[in-house]
Each structure stands twice: as structure tokens, then as C-alpha cells.
C-alpha positions in Angstrom: 177.3 195.3 90.0 178.3 191.7 90.9 178.5 190.3 94.0 182.3 190.4 94.5 182.5 194.0 93.3 179.7 195.1 95.8 181.5 193.6 98.4 185.0 195.1 97.5 183.3 198.4 97.2 182.0 197.9 100.7 185.6 197.1 102.2 187.1 200.1 100.4 184.5 202.2 102.3 185.1 200.8 105.7 188.9 200.5 105.4 191.1 197.5 105.6 191.9 198.0 109.1 192.0 200.2 112.0 195.3 201.5 111.5 194.1 202.8 107.9 191.3 204.1 109.6 193.1 206.1 111.8 195.0 207.7 109.1 191.8 208.6 107.4 189.2 210.9 108.2 185.6 209.9 107.6 183.2 212.7 106.8 180.4 210.2 105.9 179.4 207.1 107.6 177.3 204.3 105.6 173.7 203.8 106.9 173.0 200.9 109.4 172.0 197.5 107.8 168.6 196.9 107.2 166.3 193.9 108.7 164.7 192.1 106.0 161.9 189.2 105.6 161.8 187.1 102.6 158.5 185.7 101.7 157.4 183.2 101.7 159.6 181.4 103.8 158.8 178.1 101.9 158.5 179.2 98.1 157.4 177.1 95.3 156.7 178.0 91.5 153.3 179.2 92.2 154.5 182.0 94.5 156.2 185.2 94.0 159.3 185.8 95.9 159.0 189.3 98.0 161.4 190.9 100.4 160.3 193.3 102.8 162.2 195.7 105.0 161.0 194.9 108.7 160.6 198.1 111.1 162.4 200.0 112.3 163.9 200.9 109.0 167.6 201.6 108.9 168.9 205.2 109.5 172.1 206.8 108.6 174.3 208.1 111.4 175.0 211.1 109.2 171.3 211.9 109.2 171.7 211.4 105.2 168.3 210.1 103.6 168.7 206.4 103.2 167.5 204.4 99.8 167.7 200.8 99.4 169.3 198.6 96.8 168.1 194.8 96.3 170.1 192.6 94.6 168.3 189.1 93.6 170.8 185.8 93.1 169.7 182.6 91.7 172.4 180.3 92.8 175.5 182.2 92.0 173.7 184.1 89.3 172.8 187.7 90.1 169.3 187.7 88.4 168.3 191.2 89.3 169.6 194.5 90.9 167.3 197.7 91.4 168.7 201.2 91.6 168.5 203.0 95.1 164.8 203.3 95.7 163.0 204.3 98.9 160.6 201.1 98.2 160.7 198.8 101.1 160.1 195.5 99.2 161.4 193.9 96.2 159.5 190.8 94.3 160.8 188.0 91.8 157.9 186.8 90.1 157.2 183.3 90.5 157.2 182.7 86.7 161.2 183.3 87.1 161.5 180.2 89.4 162.1 176.9 89.1 161.6 174.1 91.6 164.8 173.3 93.3 166.4 176.6 92.6 168.0 178.7 95.5 167.3 182.2 95.5 168.9 184.7 97.6 168.3 188.4 98.1 170.8 191.2 99.1 169.5 194.4 100.7 171.8 197.4 101.0 170.8 200.7 102.6 172.6 203.5 101.2 173.1 207.1 101.8 174.0 207.8 98.3 177.8 207.5 99.0 177.9 204.4 101.2 175.9 201.2 101.4 175.4 199.6 104.6 176.4 195.8 105.1 173.7 193.8 103.0 171.1 191.8 105.0 170.9 188.6 103.1 168.1 185.9 103.1 167.8 182.9 100.8 165.2 180.4 99.9 164.9 177.1 98.0 162.1 176.9 95.5 159.9 174.0 96.5 157.6 171.7 94.6 154.4 173.2 93.6 151.5 170.9 94.5 149.3 169.9 91.6 145.8 171.5 91.3 142.6 170.0 90.5 140.6 172.7 88.5 137.5 170.8 87.8 135.9 167.4 87.5 132.6 165.9 86.7 130.6 163.0 88.4 127.2 161.0 87.7 124.7 160.2 88.1 123.2 162.9 90.0 120.3 160.9 91.2 121.6 157.5 91.7 119.9 154.3 92.9 121.1 151.1 93.7 121.3 150.1 89.9 123.5 153.0 89.2 127.5 152.8 89.2 128.9 155.9 91.0 131.5 157.6 88.6 133.9 160.3 88.9 134.9 160.8 85.2 138.6 160.5 85.1 139.0 161.7 81.7 137.3 165.0 82.4 139.3 166.0 85.3 141.0 169.4 84.5 144.4 169.8 86.5 147.5 172.3 86.8 150.9 171.9 87.9 153.4 175.1 88.2 155.9 172.8 87.9 154.7 170.8 84.7 155.0 167.6 86.6 153.0 164.7 85.1 149.8 164.4 87.2 148.4 160.9 88.4 145.3 160.6 90.6 144.0 158.9 93.7 140.3 157.9 94.3 138.7 157.2 97.7 135.3 156.6 98.7 133.2 157.0 102.1 129.9 155.9 103.1 127.8 157.5 105.5 131.1 159.1 106.6 133.2 155.9 106.9 135.9 155.4 104.6 135.5 152.3 102.4 139.1 150.9 102.0 138.1 148.3 99.6 137.0 150.7 96.7 140.0 152.9 95.3 138.9 153.2 91.7 136.9 156.1 90.2 133.9 154.2 89.6 132.1 152.7 92.6 130.1 149.7 91.4 126.1 149.4 92.0 126.5 146.4 93.8 128.3 148.2 96.8 125.2 150.7 97.3 122.1 150.6 99.1 119.2 152.8 99.2 119.3 155.7 101.8 123.5 155.7 102.1 125.3 158.7 101.5 128.5 158.3 99.5 131.5 160.6 98.9 133.8 160.2 96.0 137.0 162.1 96.2 139.9 162.5 93.8 143.6 163.6 94.6 145.9 164.7 92.1 149.5 163.7 92.6 152.6 165.0 90.7 155.0 162.6 91.8 156.3 164.4 94.8 153.0 165.0 96.8 149.3 165.3 96.4 147.3 168.3 95.6 144.3 169.3 97.6 141.3 166.5 97.4 138.3 167.4 95.4 135.0 165.6 96.3 131.6 164.8 94.7 128.6 163.7 96.9 125.9 161.0 96.2 122.6 160.0 97.9 121.2 156.7 97.0 117.5 156.9 95.7 114.9 154.2 96.0 114.8 151.7 93.1 111.2 150.9 91.7 110.3 147.1 91.8 109.8 145.2 88.8 107.5 142.4 87.8 109.7 140.0 85.9 107.1 137.5 84.9 103.6 136.6 85.1 102.8 132.7 84.1 99.3 131.3 84.3 98.7 127.4 84.7 97.1 125.5 83.3 97.8 126.6 79.7 94.3 125.3 78.7 92.0 125.7 81.8 88.7 124.7 82.3 86.0 125.4 84.9 87.0 122.5 87.2 90.9 123.4 87.2 90.9 127.1 88.2 93.7 129.4 87.1 97.0 129.9 89.1 99.2 132.6 88.7 102.9 132.6 89.4 104.5 136.2 89.5 108.0 136.8 89.8 109.1 140.1 90.9 112.3 141.8 92.2 113.3 145.0 93.9 116.9 146.0 93.9 116.9 147.6 97.2 115.9 144.1 98.6 112.6 146.1 99.8 109.5 143.7 100.6 107.1 143.8 97.8 103.4 143.5 97.5 101.4 142.2 94.6 98.2 143.8 93.2 96.3 141.1 91.0 93.6 142.2 88.5 91.5 139.6 86.7 89.9 140.2 83.6 87.3 138.1 82.2 86.5 139.1 78.4 88.0 142.5 79.7 85.7 142.7 82.7 87.3 143.5 85.9 86.7 140.3 88.2 86.3 143.0 91.6 86.0 139.7 94.1 89.1 138.2 92.5 92.3 139.8 94.1 94.7 136.7 95.0 96.8 134.7 92.6 94.1 132.0 91.8 91.0 132.6 89.9 88.4 130.2 90.7 86.4 128.4 88.1 83.1 130.1 89.4 84.2 133.4 87.6 84.1 131.9 84.1 82.7 129.5 81.7 83.7 127.6 78.8 84.8 129.9 75.9 85.7 133.1 78.2 88.9 134.8 77.8 91.1 135.3 80.9 93.7 137.9 81.7 95.8 139.0 84.5 97.4 142.5 85.2 100.1 142.6 87.9 101.7 145.6 89.7 104.1 145.4 92.6 104.9 148.0 95.3 108.2 148.4 97.4 106.3 150.7 99.9 107.2 153.7 98.0 106.1 153.3 94.5 104.3 151.0 92.1 106.0 148.8 89.3 104.8 149.2 85.9 102.0 147.0 85.0 102.8 143.7 83.5 99.6 141.9 81.8 99.8 137.7 81.3 99.2 136.0 78.1 95.2 135.8 77.4 93.8 132.1 78.0 90.8 130.8 76.6 88.6 128.7 79.1 88.3 124.9 77.4 85.9 122.2 78.1 85.7 120.8 81.5 86.3 117.3 81.3 83.8 115.2 83.6 84.8 113.5 87.2 84.1 111.1 89.4 84.0 110.8 93.2 84.6 107.2 93.7 83.5 103.9 92.0 81.1 101.4 93.8 80.8 98.0 93.4 78.3 95.6 94.3 78.9 94.3 97.9 79.2 91.7 99.4 80.3 89.6 96.2 80.4 85.8 95.8 81.7 83.2 93.5 78.5 83.2 91.6 77.3 87.1 92.0 76.9 89.3 89.1 78.8 92.6 90.3 78.1 96.1 88.9 80.1 99.1 88.7 78.9 102.5 89.0 80.0 106.1 89.5 79.7 108.1 92.7 79.3 111.8 92.5 79.8 112.2 89.0 80.3 115.9 87.8 80.6 117.7 84.5 81.0 121.5 85.3 79.9 122.2 81.6 76.5 120.3 82.2 77.4 117.9 79.3 75.5 114.8 79.0 77.8 111.8 80.5 78.6 108.3 79.3 81.1 105.7 80.7 83.6 103.1 79.8 84.7 100.2 82.0 87.4 98.0 82.5 87.1 95.1 84.8 90.5 93.1 85.7 91.6 91.0 88.3 94.8 91.0 90.9 97.4 90.3 87.9 95.8 92.9 85.6 94.1 90.5 83.6 91.2 92.1 81.5 88.0 90.3 82.3 85.2 92.3 80.9 84.2 95.8 79.5 80.6 96.2 80.4 78.9 97.9 83.4 78.3 94.3 85.2 80.6 91.3 85.5 79.3 87.9 86.0 81.6 86.0 88.4 80.5 82.7 87.9 82.2 82.7 84.5 85.6 83.9 85.9 88.3 82.1 87.6 88.2 84.3 90.8 88.7 82.7 94.0 87.3 83.5 97.5 89.7 86.3 99.1 90.8 87.7 95.9 89.8 91.2 94.4 88.3 92.4 91.3 88.6 96.1 90.2 86.6 98.3 87.9 88.1 101.0 86.2 85.3 103.7 85.1 86.1 106.4 82.9 83.5 109.1 82.7 83.2 111.0 79.3 81.2 113.9 77.6 81.0 114.9 74.0 84.5 116.4 73.7 87.0 113.8 76.0 87.3 111.7 78.4 87.7 112.5 82.4 90.0 110.9 84.6 89.4 107.2 85.5 88.6 106.1 88.8 88.9 102.5 90.0 86.7 100.8 92.5 87.4 97.2 93.9 85.3 94.6 95.8 86.9 91.1 97.5 85.3 88.0 96.8 84.1 86.8 100.1 83.1 83.6 101.8 79.8 82.3 100.5 78.0 80.1 103.1 77.6 76.3 102.1 74.3 74.8 101.8 72.9 71.2 102.5 71.0 69.9 99.8 70.0 66.4 100.6 70.1 64.0 103.6 69.3 60.3 102.6 69.6 57.3 105.1 71.3 54.3 104.1 69.7 51.7 104.1 66.7 53.5 103.2 64.5 51.3 105.5 66.7 50.6 108.3 66.2 48.0 110.8 67.5 47.3 114.6 70.4 45.5 113.1 71.8 48.0 110.5 74.4 50.6 111.0 72.6 53.7 110.1 74.4 56.0 107.8 73.4 59.7 107.0 74.7 60.4 103.4 74.5 64.6 102.9 75.0 66.4 99.6 75.8 69.9 99.8 76.9 73.0 97.6 79.6 75.5 98.5 79.6 78.5 95.8 83.5 79.0 96.5 84.1 75.6 95.2 85.9 74.4 98.2 84.1 71.0 98.2 87.1 69.3 96.5 89.8 70.8 98.9 88.1 69.4 101.8 87.1 72.9 103.4 83.5 72.3 104.3 82.8 70.6 107.7 79.6 68.7 108.4 78.6 68.1 112.0 76.0 65.4 113.1 74.0 65.4 116.0 72.0 62.1 116.5 68.8 61.6 118.6 66.7 58.3 119.4 62.8 59.1 120.2 63.7 62.8 120.7 66.5 62.0 123.4 70.1 63.1 121.9 72.7 60.3 121.6 75.7 61.6 123.7 79.0 61.1 122.1 78.0 60.3 118.6 79.3 62.9 116.2 79.9 61.2 113.2 77.6 60.4 110.0 76.7 56.9 111.2 74.5 55.6 114.1 75.5 52.0 115.3 72.6 49.8 115.9 73.0 49.6 119.5 71.6 52.9 119.8 68.0 52.0 118.7 65.6 49.2 118.3 62.8 48.3 116.0 60.0 50.9 116.1 62.7 53.8 117.2 62.4 57.2 115.5 65.8 58.2 114.8 66.8 61.6 113.7 70.0 63.4 112.5 70.5 66.9 112.7 73.5 67.9 110.1 75.2 71.4 110.4 77.5 72.8 107.8 80.2 75.2 107.8 83.4 76.0 105.7 87.0 76.8 106.7 86.4 80.6 106.6 83.5 80.7 109.2 80.8 80.7 106.7 77.9 78.6 108.4 75.0 77.1 106.5 71.4 76.4 107.7 71.1 73.1 109.3 68.9 70.4 108.3 67.4 67.2 109.8 66.1 64.1 108.7 64.4 61.0 110.8 63.4 57.4 110.2 61.6 54.8 111.9 63.6 51.6 112.6 62.1 48.4 111.2 61.8 45.0 113.0 64.6 42.7 111.7 65.3 39.0 111.8 68.1 38.8 109.0 69.2 35.1 109.8 65.7 34.2 109.9 66.0 31.8 113.1 62.9 33.2 114.4 64.5 35.3 116.8 64.1 38.7 116.8 67.1 40.9 116.1 66.8 42.8 119.5 66.5 39.1 120.9 69.1 37.7 118.8 73.0 37.2 120.2 73.7 37.3 116.4 71.1 37.8 113.9 73.6 37.0 110.9 74.1 33.3 112.3 71.0 31.3 112.4 72.7 28.8 115.1 73.2 31.8 117.2 71.4 31.7 120.6 68.9 34.0 122.0 69.5 36.3 124.7 66.7 34.5 126.7 69.0 31.1 126.6 72.5 32.9 126.3 72.2 36.0 128.2 75.6 37.2 127.6 75.7 35.8 124.1 79.0 33.9 124.6 77.8 31.0 122.6 77.3 28.9 126.1 73.9 28.3 127.3 73.1 29.9 130.6 72.4 26.4 132.1 76.0 25.4 131.1 77.7 28.9 131.6 79.7 29.4 134.4 79.3 33.1 134.0 75.7 33.0 132.4 75.2 36.9 133.1 78.8 37.8 131.6 79.4 40.0 134.4 82.8 38.4 135.1 81.9 36.7 138.4 81.0 32.9 138.5 77.6 32.0 139.1 77.6 28.3 137.7 75.2 29.0 134.8 72.1 29.1 136.7 73.0 31.0 140.0 73.4 27.9 142.0 77.1 27.5 142.7 76.5 24.1 144.7 76.8 21.7 141.5 80.0 23.3 140.7 81.5 24.5 143.8 84.9 26.0 142.6 83.3 27.1 139.3 85.7 25.6 137.5 83.6 24.0 134.8 83.9 20.5 136.6 81.1 19.2 138.5 81.7 18.7 142.1 80.9 14.9 141.6 83.5 14.6 139.1 86.0 17.2 140.5 89.2 16.2 142.3 89.4 19.5 144.1 85.6 20.5 144.2 86.2 23.1 146.9 89.3 24.7 145.0 91.2 24.6 148.3 94.1 23.1 146.4 94.0 19.7 148.2 92.5 17.0 146.6 89.2 15.9 148.1 88.2 13.3 145.2 85.1 15.3 144.2 83.4 14.0 147.6 85.7 15.1 150.3 87.2 11.4 150.7 90.8 11.6 149.8 91.4 7.9 151.0 90.1 6.7 147.5 92.5 8.5 145.2 95.7 9.7 146.7 97.0 11.3 143.7 93.9 12.8 142.7 94.4 11.4 139.0 91.0 9.8 138.8 92.3 6.3 139.5 91.2 4.8 142.7 94.1 3.8 145.2 93.3 0.2 144.7 93.4 0.4 140.9 96.3 3.0 140.5 100.0 1.7 140.2 101.3 4.7 142.4 98.5 6.6 144.4 100.9 9.3 145.2 101.8 9.8 141.4 98.9 11.1 139.3 101.2 10.0 136.0 101.1 6.4 137.0 98.7 4.3 135.1 95.8 2.4 136.4 96.5 -1.4 136.9 93.8 -2.5 134.7 96.0 -1.3 131.8 99.2 -1.8 133.3 99.1 -5.1 135.1 102.8 -5.1 136.2 102.8 -1.4 136.7 106.1 -0.8 135.0 105.0 2.0 132.8 104.4 -0.1 129.8 100.8 -0.8 129.0 99.6 -4.5 128.7 99.0 -4.0 125.1 102.5 -3.1 124.6 104.4 -4.9 127.3 106.3 -8.2 126.1 105.9 -9.0 129.9 102.6 -7.7 130.8 102.7 -9.8 134.2 105.9 -8.4 135.3 107.2 -12.2 136.3 110.2 -11.7 134.1 108.9 -14.3 131.0 107.8 -13.0 127.9 104.0 -13.3 127.8 103.4 -10.9 124.7 101.3 -8.7 126.5 98.5 -11.4 127.2 99.9 -13.8 129.5 100.4 -16.7 126.6 103.9 -16.8 125.7 103.7 -19.4 123.2 102.4 -17.1 120.7 105.7 -15.2 120.4 108.4 -17.0 122.2 111.3 -14.6 122.0 109.0 -11.6 122.4 110.2 -10.0 119.2 106.8 -8.7 118.3 106.5 -11.8 115.6 104.2 -14.4 116.5 105.6 -17.7 116.6 104.1 -19.0 113.4 105.5 -16.3 111.4 108.9 -16.3 113.1 111.9 -18.1 111.5 113.0 -18.5 114.9 110.9 -17.7 118.0 113.8 -18.3 120.0 116.0 -15.7 118.5 114.9 -12.2 118.6 117.7 -11.3 115.9 116.1 -13.4 113.2 113.6 -12.1 110.7 109.9 -12.6 110.1 109.2 -15.0 107.5 107.6 -12.2 105.7 111.3 -10.9 104.9 113.2 -14.0 104.8 111.0 -16.9 103.3 113.9 -18.9 103.5 114.8 -18.0 107.0 118.6 -18.1 106.1 118.9 -14.7 108.1 119.2 -12.9 104.6 116.3 -10.7 103.5 114.8 -11.9 100.2 115.1 -9.2 97.4 118.1 -7.5 98.6 120.2 -7.3 95.6 122.9 -6.0 97.4 123.5 -9.2 99.5 125.2 -11.4 97.4 125.0 -14.5 99.5 121.1 -14.3 99.2 119.5 -17.1 97.8 117.7 -15.5 94.9 115.8 -18.7 94.4 113.7 -17.8 97.5 112.3 -15.1 95.4 110.0 -17.4 93.8 108.4 -18.4 97.0 106.3 -14.9 97.0 104.3 -13.3 94.3 104.7 -10.0 95.8 107.2 -9.6 98.8 105.8 -7.4 101.4 109.3 -5.6 101.8 110.9 -5.7 98.4 114.0 -3.7 99.0 114.6 -5.5 102.3 114.9 -2.2 104.4 112.7 -2.9 107.1 109.9 -0.7 105.8 106.9 -2.5 104.3 106.1 -1.4 100.9 103.1 0.2 101.8 104.8 2.6 103.8 107.9 2.7 101.7 108.3 5.7 99.2 110.9 3.7 97.4 109.4 0.1 97.9 111.8 -1.3 95.2 114.8 0.4 96.4 115.6 1.7 93.0 116.1 5.5 94.9 113.3 6.5 92.7 109.9 7.5 94.2 107.2 5.1 93.5 104.9 6.0 96.5 105.1 2.7 98.1 103.5 0.6 95.7 104.3 1.9 92.4 101.3 4.2 92.0 102.8 7.7 92.3 99.5 9.3 92.0 98.8 9.2 95.6 101.7 11.0 96.3 102.7 12.9 93.2 105.8 14.5 94.6 107.0 11.5 96.9 107.1 14.0 99.9 105.1 11.7 102.1 102.1 14.1 102.1 99.1 12.7 100.2 98.2 14.6 97.4 95.0 15.6 98.9 96.8 17.2 101.9 99.9 18.7 99.8 99.7 22.3 99.3 102.3 21.6 96.5 101.3 17.8 95.1 103.1 18.2 92.0 106.4 19.4 94.0 107.3 22.0 91.3 107.2 24.8 94.1 104.1 26.5 93.1 101.2 26.1 95.3 98.1 24.1 94.2 96.3 23.7 97.4 96.7 19.9 97.1 94.3 19.6 94.5 95.4 21.8 91.5 92.6 24.2 92.6 93.8 27.3 94.2 90.6 29.2 94.6 89.9 27.4 98.1 93.1 28.7 99.4 94.6 31.5 97.1 97.8 32.1 98.8 98.1 28.5 99.8 99.1 29.4 103.3 96.6 26.7 104.7 94.1 29.0 105.7 90.9 29.3 103.5 90.2 32.3 101.8 86.8 32.9 103.3 88.8 32.9 106.9 91.9 34.6 105.6 92.8 38.1 106.2 95.2 38.1 103.3 93.7 35.7 100.9 95.7 36.6 98.0 98.9 36.5 99.7 100.1 40.0 98.6 101.1 41.4 102.1 98.1 43.5 102.0 94.9 43.1 104.1 91.8 41.9 102.0 89.7 40.9 105.0 89.3 37.4 103.2 87.2 38.3 100.5 88.7 41.2 98.5 86.8 43.8 100.0 89.0 45.9 102.3 86.4 48.7 103.0 84.8 46.5 105.8 88.0 46.0 108.0 90.8 48.6 107.0 93.5 47.4 109.5 92.4 43.9 108.8 92.1 43.3 112.8 89.0 41.5 112.1 86.7 44.2 113.6 84.8 46.0 111.2 85.3 49.6 110.3 82.0 50.8 111.6 83.1 49.1 115.1 86.4 50.0 114.9 88.0 52.9 117.1 90.6 53.2 114.5 90.5 51.2 111.3 94.0 52.1 110.5 95.4 50.6 113.6 94.9 46.7 114.4 95.8 47.5 117.8 92.9 49.9 118.4 89.8 48.5 120.4 86.6 47.5 119.2 84.0 50.4 120.0 81.7 47.9 121.6 84.2 47.5 124.2 85.6 51.3 124.2 82.6 53.1 123.2 84.4 56.6 123.4 87.8 55.1 121.5 90.0 56.5 124.2 92.1 53.5 124.5 90.4 52.5 127.9 88.0 49.5 128.0 85.0 50.9 129.1 85.0 48.3 131.9 87.9 50.2 133.4 86.9 53.7 131.9 85.5 56.1 134.3 84.2 58.0 131.5 83.0 55.5 129.1 80.9 57.5 126.9 83.5 60.4 126.5 81.1 63.3 127.5 83.8 64.8 129.8 81.8 63.7 132.9 82.1 60.8 135.4 79.9 58.1 134.5 79.2 57.3 138.0 78.9 60.6 140.0 78.3 63.0 136.9 81.1 65.3 138.0 83.4 66.7 135.5 86.7 64.4 134.7 88.3 67.9 134.8 87.6 68.7 138.6 87.1 64.9 139.7 89.9 63.2 138.1 89.0 59.8 140.1 85.7 60.2 139.9 84.9 59.7 143.7 82.5 62.3 143.9 84.9 64.7 145.5 86.5 67.6 143.6 90.2 67.3 143.3 
């Protein structure tokens, strides 16, 4: 019966209205409607639909037995209807349902005639969750090297709706979700020993997830591994030892310990448990192997064995190289090995290579002769020594040594002159040797200490000793020290000589008593105490002390010590007032040596003696035309008759002795007032020329022929007499006195012999400091050595022979530029000569420290 028919039937039983009911008489009433429960309330295609009558069950008012009818609809379509039954439930199989359908159930209670009103409930068929039936996972005992896998291909599922299934994976570590991992496989890199991982897979049908399924994994320990065992060196010997380099790994990052088992010829070396095997455990030819295991605290790794090594020859070694020390420029230096070792006990030999600082090879023998090399002091020599056994060469070692300074040595000391006398400069000529070859570069210093008769000569430190330090018969000794610039000091040496007696000039005066033993005319000290060339009897300062002693100690003979005896001295007492030598000023008022009675002007010392100038007119009588001063010419002798006109031409030779303007007859024979032989005077009576064979003034120039360089007046020199030889160059200087006698501009010394005065400077060569006139001093004899600065002081006596201003050392003993007479420390020993105090403490040498 369809739902409309069922409903219509129900309406007919109940009537269409009360009015009609009242018209009918009901004899049977329908039962009450049942109470139902449709299960499940949320159904899907996996669950049956089940309707169950709920107590109390319906009854029939008439007491009729009640049965039930169940009608199922899928949507509007009736799917099933049961006959009246007493069953209190009805079921629709899940297989008949489909997701999304709306199912309803109508349940009627019936008494066989009438049905109750239906009890109705409906349900919508929901999605059925997908279901995982089974799946597999691996591995069962994972370690950190294993990926954790849920095999997606092996998952068995069911979905009642037939929906397409997808999967969702998740992983937890020790109960905590790991959001970074959402795949079916968890990589090994994510795991560590001891962790507990859970892999979960959930099916999804596009609508909802099914129930998750899980697999549990516990990460187990991973055994460590030995990755490599390497032994070095590849060719070991007894000297090197063998070093093992082991690499091991533990994927759990556990700390591992390594066990070493060394075998020599397959015999375990119990004592060797480290990574190094010493050469003491094997010998040349043995075979060595190493077995290695590692342990991570839980388990051992597998044993890994190294390659086998055969022990080779051990090369010899040397600890160091020793060279002869010290070494000098003339040394033979040897090279030797120190601490040479050959572990195989082989016999050893050596090779050598000698080099200098530049790497230049000097030799290849065990020894090197430095005298044959060009090694200089302070430089190093190197010896590279290589040890060798019968199979090979060991490592070379190099030693070095520095060429040190060798002490210089004195070879000879010779005095020059060999047999000196008291007049000689004594020179010590020293020969020496410096093995370093420094002589040429001046690096050797000689010191000299002189003594006379055992007493040191203070202040003399050169190689020579002046004669003023010794006398004949003295024993002079010199002690010579030697050193070089690097501090090397040789052994001092001494030499002595006895000074002989000398008289070089042969004047009979011994050297020590002779003022100048090179000059036979020099005085003796006995007669000329200060050797100034003035005999003591005539010497105002005979003792040379700078104080006048009148030559004999008696100052009375020359009171003022001016060198004029009092008897002849106009100012004998040197008081500045003339005393005429005897204290009587009246006799010579002007102190000119002319007595007052004989002096033209006794107040003027320049006035003449009236004996020579009778008229005291300042013209000596011999030259005075009026000697007696009477105003009349008297020709200087009071006889005017001889030269009437006072023109200097005697009356007998004067053309007119009353006219001073007329010439002497020697110039004008005819006394016509015209000079004879004057060709330039046309009016001259040349016939007068016959009056003289040889005119005295041929050219009438007022110069007598004998004095006239051009006597004939022809403007060519004829030397006054026509003979040019007396003054060849007509320069008015006779050839004998003329430095350029021929007038050619070149010096010929007046005689053509230039040897006497080589540079024509008027100073004879023997006295000329620059005899050749080249501007360089040659001391007058070409030998510059004796007086280097040309100051006239010999080199040996000159404080500085390169400086002409430097003093003579006889006047300045210590050559400090202060003459000995003014020098507080004349000998230069640093002590005051008068007090003995140090100059540094008593600068003015007054005996009182500054």
C-alpha cells in the first residue's frame, strides 16, 4: 500500500468530521500510535537502519490484540512494508543505503481492522569513514642509519561509500609531534639513538578521516666503524718510528675509543698500545702491521688491518757539525761530525762542502786552508757535512765559524840612524805583520814609549825622539806596542841604543856644547850662552832670559841696555831726557851728537854740523854755491874765481862764466849757444863738429854719452857708447844684474845661467822655499820631505808640518799652540809644570784647586 492510500484509509476509519462521526456508530476503535526509536540517529552505509518500538507498547482501546506494520521510504519511494507483525523492530540493511539518501520509517499499530496514526522518524545517510584494514612498517630494529618507513603501497583500506582514499602521515618523537615530517618515510638523519618514534597513517575519503593507525619504532645503537688505517712513513726505518692515522665514525656520534694491536713479523707487540710504534720494536727487514678496532661504549667495530710495511735501511744522522775554533786568516780549519748515529750499526763515511757567505764553494775535503781563500775578518765559513752508510746518504748538517781577529805581531825594531849621536833625530823603524791583512788599510796602531837611561820621556809618543832629549853616552830605549782596530793586541817589543859623541861641523866644539853643530862658525855655549849669535860679552841678554844683563852681568857700562855704551849714549839713563852720555846736557842741546858749539841748530837734531855746512843753510859746503853764506858764489870752497857764475862749470870750461845759461864748452865748442851735433838745430854750426873727435854729448840731450842709453840720439839703444853688450836689452840694468838680460821676457838670471836662481825671483835656490817657482814648496832644494809646509821649520821640529802657522816644537813642546814661555803645561802631561796639580782641577796653576 502506498503512503497516500495508507493515509486515506486511515482517514476513512476516523471519519471526515465530527458531524459524520455523530452519524456513525463505531464498534471498533484503532489502537493507540506506537512510540518508536530509529537507530542509529546518524547513519551511514556501514550501519543497518533499525526502528525499535519504545515501551510502553501501544494498546487498543477495544482490547483487541495489536500488531505492527513497518513501512520504509527512501525519499518518496516506499522501499518495503511488512505485514502486521508482533515484532517490535524492523531493519533496513546497510547495503541498501547510499550516502546522502533520506530514509524514513512509518510504524502503525493495528488491531486487525484499524491502524493507528503512524509513528514517523527519518534519518539522512551520512558519509562512511574510510577504514585502514592493514599496513606494514620497517625496519623492526632501526638504528640511526635506517629510514623509518610506512609502506604506502602496502596499506589495505575499505570505504563503504566506495570513495577514493588518500592518506595523511604524521610522526611523533618521544610523544611530541614533529610537524616537519609529513611523509610516509622518516629520514634516518632525523633520528638519534634512544629515541621512540611513532608513525601514524590516516585514511581520508575526501570528506573525512578514518581512524588513524600507528607503528612504533625504537632507535637502537649503531656500531662504530673504522673507516681507514694509514701508516706513515711508507718506507720506515729504525730512526723514524711508525705513526698510525686512524679515522673512525659513529653515526650515533658516540665518543669512541681506539684499540691498537701492533704486529712485527705477525707477533703481537704487547707493550705497543698507542698510535705510534717506536723503532726499538723492529729492525731493518721486519714486517709491521697494525690491527685497529673502535668501541662506542656498547660494542666494538669490526677489526680493520693496515697495509704491511717492511722496515728499510735507517740513514745515518749527525747531531751537529763542529769546526775548529777560533779561526784566523791563516788557519787550517777542520770539519767534524758530532753525535753521528746509524741505527743499523753500518760503517759511516762523510762528504764535505765548504762555502762562504755568498754560497761559493771553497773545498770538499775535511779541512780547509783559509790562507788560500779570500775570506775576510768577520766573515763566516760554512761546512756542510753529509753522513753516508752503504745504502745511502743521511740528512746533511751545517756548521759555521767566524773568521776572528788575529793579533798583530812586531817583527823588527831598527833605529835610524843605526849609530846615533847627540845631534840626531832618533827614529824607530818598526816592521810588523797582521795575519788579517789589515796593514794596507791602516788598521794597525803602533804606540811608542821612550826612555833615556831608564827614565821615561814624558809626552813623546811618536816613532821619533828629538836630540834634545839625550846626550852623548845616554842609553835610549823605545818600547813599541801594537794593536789593531778590532782590539787585537800583540806582544810589545823593545830596542835600545847608546848615543855617541858627535861634532858634525868639525869645529872642535862637541855637539852638546855647540850652538849649531852643523855650522862650524857657530859659537859655543860657553861663549854664547843663549846661542843667539852674539857673544856673551856683547850680548845685552847673554843668558837669553829676556832680561837685560849687558852681556856680562854688569849693567853699568850700558845703563839703559840699549846697546849703546853710556859714553856714546845720548840718553844713557834711558829717562827720555838727553844727557849727552855723561849727564851734561849743555854740550849737545838737541842730543844729535854734535856739540852745541859746532851745531848749526843745537835744538834741532836734523841740523848739520857747521864743520860741513859753514853757513848753516842746510846745504853741505861741498854742494853749496855760496858755502860761506856771504851772498857771493864761492863754489863751495870760498874761491869764486873757478866758477864765476856758479853754474857748476869751472871758469876755464865755461863759455861764459858770468852767464849760467850758457853751455859748457864740452857741449858747445864754439860757444854759440847751440849744442854741437844737434841735427835738429838747423842753425848749429856743424863745422864746429870738427873741433872734437868724440863729443861727450853726441845728441845734445844733456846726458853724457857714458850715461845715455841712446848716445847718438837715433832712438835705438846703444848703451851709451855704441856697445850694447853691457846692457843687452837697454833697460838701464846691466846684464850682470838683469834677470832678463836679453829682454826677451824670459828669465835668464842675468847671465843666461838659470841654475843659481831657477825661478828668477831674485832669491837664490839654496835660500828659496819655492826654487822652481811652481807655486809648491820644495824647501829650496827640491826635497819637500824636510819641511812640508815650507815655513822654514823642519818636519821633525814642526808641531804641524802641514800648517805654516804652527809653532816650532822647540818653542811649543806639547804643540798646543801656546808657546812654552806662556804655557802652564808646557810638556802636555795634563799637570801644571809649577805645582804638579792637574790642569783639570787647577786651571790657573796657582796651587789652589778651582
